[in-house]
C-alpha positions as a Markdown table, in Angstrom:
| # | Residue | x | y | z |
|---|---|---|---|---|
| 1 | Met | -65.9 | 129.5 | 160.0 |
| 2 | Val | -64.7 | 132.1 | 157.5 |
| 3 | Leu | -65.2 | 135.8 | 157.6 |
| 4 | Val | -65.0 | 137.3 | 154.1 |
| 5 | Gln | -64.0 | 140.9 | 153.5 |
| 6 | Phe | -65.3 | 142.7 | 150.3 |
| 7 | Asp | -64.9 | 145.9 | 148.4 |
| 8 | Ile | -68.2 | 146.2 | 146.6 |
| 9 | Pro | -69.2 | 148.9 | 144.2 |
| 10 | Glu | -72.0 | 151.0 | 145.8 |
| 11 | Gln | -74.3 | 150.6 | 142.8 |
| 12 | Ala | -74.3 | 146.8 | 143.3 |
| 13 | Ile | -75.8 | 147.0 | 146.8 |
| 14 | Leu | -79.6 | 147.3 | 147.3 |
| 15 | Leu | -80.3 | 149.0 | 150.7 |
| 16 | Ser | -83.5 | 148.5 | 152.6 |
| 17 | Asp | -84.9 | 149.2 | 156.1 |
| 18 | Phe | -84.5 | 146.1 | 158.1 |
| 19 | Glu | -87.4 | 146.7 | 160.4 |
| 20 | Arg | -89.8 | 147.5 | 157.6 |
| 21 | Tyr | -88.8 | 144.4 | 155.7 |
| 22 | His | -91.0 | 142.4 | 158.1 |
| 23 | Tyr | -94.0 | 144.1 | 156.5 |
| 24 | Val | -93.2 | 142.3 | 153.3 |
| 25 | Phe | -92.5 | 138.9 | 155.0 |
| 26 | Asn | -95.8 | 139.1 | 157.0 |
| 27 | Tyr | -98.1 | 140.5 | 154.2 |
| 28 | Trp | -98.6 | 143.7 | 156.2 |
| 29 | Tyr | -99.5 | 147.1 | 154.8 |
| 30 | Leu | -96.8 | 149.7 | 155.4 |
| 31 | Pro | -98.5 | 153.0 | 156.1 |
| 32 | Val | -96.7 | 156.3 | 155.6 |
| 33 | Asp | -99.0 | 158.7 | 157.5 |
| 34 | Glu | -101.7 | 158.8 | 160.2 |
| 35 | Glu | -104.6 | 158.5 | 157.6 |
| 36 | Asp | -102.9 | 155.5 | 156.0 |
| 37 | Glu | -102.4 | 153.9 | 159.5 |
| 38 | Leu | -106.2 | 154.1 | 160.1 |
| 39 | Leu | -106.8 | 152.4 | 156.8 |
| 40 | Gln | -104.4 | 149.7 | 157.9 |
| 41 | Gln | -106.4 | 149.1 | 161.1 |
| 42 | Glu | -109.7 | 148.7 | 159.2 |
| 43 | Ser | -108.4 | 146.1 | 156.8 |
| 44 | Asn | -108.5 | 142.3 | 157.3 |
| 45 | Phe | -105.0 | 141.4 | 156.0 |
| 46 | Phe | -103.8 | 140.1 | 159.4 |
| 47 | Thr | -106.2 | 137.1 | 159.1 |
| 48 | Gln | -106.9 | 136.7 | 155.4 |
| 49 | Lys | -103.9 | 136.4 | 153.0 |
| 50 | Pro | -104.0 | 137.4 | 150.2 |
| 51 | Leu | -107.0 | 139.7 | 150.4 |
| 52 | Pro | -109.7 | 138.7 | 147.9 |
| 53 | Asn | -110.2 | 142.3 | 146.8 |
| 54 | Asn | -107.4 | 142.8 | 144.2 |
| 55 | His | -107.4 | 146.6 | 144.7 |
| 56 | Tyr | -106.5 | 146.3 | 148.4 |
| 57 | His | -104.1 | 143.5 | 147.8 |
| 58 | Gln | -102.3 | 145.6 | 145.3 |
| 59 | Arg | -102.2 | 148.5 | 147.7 |
| 60 | Ile | -100.4 | 146.3 | 150.3 |
| 61 | Val | -97.9 | 145.0 | 147.7 |
| 62 | Asp | -97.2 | 148.6 | 146.4 |
| 63 | Ser | -96.7 | 149.8 | 150.0 |
| 64 | Trp | -93.7 | 147.5 | 150.3 |
| 65 | Lys | -91.7 | 149.7 | 147.9 |
| 66 | Lys | -91.3 | 152.2 | 150.8 |
| 67 | Ile | -88.7 | 149.9 | 152.5 |
| 68 | Phe | -86.2 | 151.1 | 149.9 |
| 69 | Asp | -86.8 | 154.8 | 150.7 |
| 70 | Leu | -84.5 | 155.3 | 153.7 |
| 71 | Gly | -85.6 | 158.9 | 154.2 |
| 72 | Ile | -89.3 | 158.3 | 155.0 |
| 73 | Ser | -90.4 | 159.3 | 158.5 |
| 74 | Tyr | -93.2 | 157.0 | 159.8 |
| 75 | Pro | -95.9 | 158.4 | 162.3 |
| 76 | Phe | -95.8 | 155.1 | 164.3 |
| 77 | Asp | -92.0 | 155.0 | 164.5 |
| 78 | Asp | -90.0 | 155.7 | 167.6 |
| 79 | Ile | -86.7 | 155.0 | 165.8 |
| 80 | Pro | -85.0 | 158.2 | 164.4 |
| 81 | Ile | -84.0 | 158.0 | 160.8 |
| 82 | Asn | -80.3 | 158.1 | 161.8 |
| 83 | Lys | -80.7 | 155.1 | 164.2 |
| 84 | Arg | -82.5 | 152.7 | 161.8 |
| 85 | Arg | -81.0 | 149.4 | 160.9 |
| 86 | Ile | -80.2 | 149.3 | 157.2 |
| 87 | Gln | -79.5 | 146.0 | 155.4 |
| 88 | Gly | -77.8 | 145.6 | 152.1 |
| 89 | Thr | -78.2 | 142.7 | 149.7 |
| 90 | Leu | -76.4 | 141.7 | 146.5 |
| 91 | Trp | -77.5 | 139.9 | 143.4 |
| 92 | Glu | -74.1 | 138.4 | 143.0 |
| 93 | Ile | -70.6 | 138.4 | 144.6 |
| 94 | Lys | -67.8 | 138.7 | 142.1 |
| 95 | Lys | -64.4 | 137.1 | 142.9 |
| 96 | Asp | -62.6 | 140.4 | 142.3 |
| 97 | Trp | -64.6 | 142.1 | 145.0 |
| 98 | Val | -63.1 | 139.8 | 147.7 |
| 99 | Thr | -60.2 | 141.5 | 149.4 |
| 100 | Asn | -59.5 | 139.1 | 152.2 |
| 101 | His | -60.8 | 136.3 | 154.3 |
| 102 | Tyr | -60.2 | 135.1 | 157.9 |
| 103 | Phe | -60.5 | 131.7 | 159.5 |
| 104 | Phe | -61.8 | 131.5 | 163.0 |
| 105 | Thr | -63.5 | 129.0 | 165.3 |
| 106 | Gly | -66.1 | 129.3 | 168.0 |
| 107 | Lys | -65.8 | 132.0 | 170.6 |
| 108 | Asp | -62.0 | 132.3 | 170.0 |
| 109 | Thr | -61.4 | 136.0 | 169.2 |
| 110 | Thr | -58.2 | 135.2 | 167.4 |
| 111 | Ile | -58.5 | 135.6 | 163.7 |
| 112 | Ile | -56.0 | 133.9 | 161.5 |
| 113 | Thr | -55.3 | 136.1 | 158.5 |
| 114 | Lys | -54.5 | 134.7 | 155.1 |
| 115 | Gln | -54.4 | 136.7 | 151.9 |
| 116 | Phe | -56.9 | 135.7 | 149.3 |
| 117 | Asp | -55.3 | 134.0 | 146.3 |
């Protein structure tokens, strides 16, 4: 296995809330307040995907944008904002961003260091 070390420009990283990303994967509506949460419980998107009503379908899709707002406080959340798991994704990895790489095998904690050429 290889562990690759990068120095990536901040503007190249798209950050999102790892836990909330499951709403996108599962076609769930992401509520932002108590009233919104009630609306979520009245809908049928758990069993019918996509919803036949385009208005409600679009509301679900639009709600997913909230996963990129890392400062939102959710009423149903017991995870404080400063304890959330944030994930970062990249569109590309440029060779000049790679600063080092390490070879290792299995559970061996020894890492063999080799400078990147």
